[in-house]
C-alpha positions, 0 to 999 in steps of 0.5 A: 475527508478523502475518498473511500477505499474498499479492498478484497484479497484472496491469499493462498499458501504455496508451501510453508515458506511461500504464498501469493495474493490477488485482489482489487481495491475500489476507490469511490470519489467521496472526498470533501475537496479536490485536494483530498481525492482524485474525483474519479471512480478507480480500480486497483487490481493487485498481485503479490508473492511472498517468501518467508525468511526464517533465517533472519527471524520467524516473522521476517519476509520479502514480498513483491507487490504490483498493482495497476491503478486506473480510473473508469468514471468520475468528474470529467474536469479531473485528470484520468488515472493510469498508473503502475505501482510497485513495492519490493517490501522487506519486513523484519519481524521484531520481538513482541510481535513488532516489525520494521518494514522497508518499502511497505507501500506500493509507492514506486510508480510509473504514471502513463498519463504523464509519462513520469516515474516516482521513487520514494524511500518508505519505512514503517514500524508497527505492532500487532495485538491479536487481530489488530495491527497498528503502524506508522509509515514515513516516506520521502521522494528520492526521484520525482518529477513535476506531478509527484504523489508527494514530497514527504508523507506520514501515514498512521494505520490501524488494521483489522485481520478478518480471516485466519491468515499468517501474521500480516499476510492480510492487512486492511490499510489505514484510517488516518492518512497525512500526506505532505505538500506536493 
């Protein structure tokens, strides 16, 4: 198994069509092996802004997400983490509470420790039932350097919405993660 991730996000609506969120993720080094985690305690302060696009469909939106992933403790033999991550996410609402998303993850990255840039193409499809969201995301690296986070990936997610929020504004990320060879 991999590292454990805890997440807290505060979401606020600016008006009927716009909203923002700020929060953080804490990553605890619980991985069963070196290939499954960083070996570091990490924080990921996160901020995002969302615009609804009702002209496309009622549940369609565009959001910009950014976070800074950094390590603050852990195994001294493992590399430190210092990485800026982005996602210009376009999510298109489909009939039956389903959706299609372009750049759903903050996988566009600049690694300060290695001075490397990574640009993938990520696509996701999903469906919501009441408070449960199920989705599958696939990605492939388009521009990558020696230490790219992945060549390709497939992530299956099950999310639970714990608070009253607009559809898919708040999601808790995956319980299953498959990442291709590096």
